[in-house]
Residue, then its C-alpha position, 0 to 999 in steps of 0.5 A: m354499106s355507105p351509100d358514099e362508096i357508089p356514088p349514083d351515077a355507078f349505080d346508074d351503071l349497074v342498073r344498066d347491065a341488070l338491065d343487060r343480063l334480063p332473060d328476052e321476054a323480060a329484056t322486051l317486057v321493060a322495054g316498054m317502062a319507065v326504069v327509074v333510080r331514086e335515092e329512097p322511097d318517099p314514106d308513104e310509099a312504104a309502110p313502117g318498119t318496111l324496107l322499100l328495095g324497089s317498086f312496081r307501079g303499073i296494071p300487070h301483063t297477065r290482065t292486059g297482055s301489053r300497055v292499055p293504049g292511052s296511058l301513062p307507061d309502068l314504072i319500075t323504081l329502085f331505090r339506091v340506099p336501101i338497096l346499098s344499106v343491105c350490102a356488105t360488100r361491092d362484090e354484093v351490089a350487082p347481083r343484088v339490083l339485079k335481084v331487087l330488077g327480076h324480082e319488080v319485073g315478075h310483079a309486071l308478069g303479074i307475079g305476087e310477093a309470096d310466090l317472089r318469095s317462095r322463088g327466091w326472088f326477094 
């Protein structure tokens, strides 16, 4: 799907809707984080040949229990262009945004990549 088909403002609305659809436990965790949308990852953020749809930067809450006082908030980033590139239709975008958001929340909870993939959160 072309990024022109869903402009940034409409994509931001889909992210807000996905945040509203998170289970209560996940929503509580995300409330203390920054969630941002960027067009694409920087070249140094993804290994060559890797399509990066989102990222989590921070300390998993399994290690700290909550945000470390004095630290910057944890950050979830969703990348609009790569997410749209894996969607064939407009109807696929909202579920994909929710799936990517859920995947990154899983990382914030300390769940590793292989475990998230085995649970279908890829």
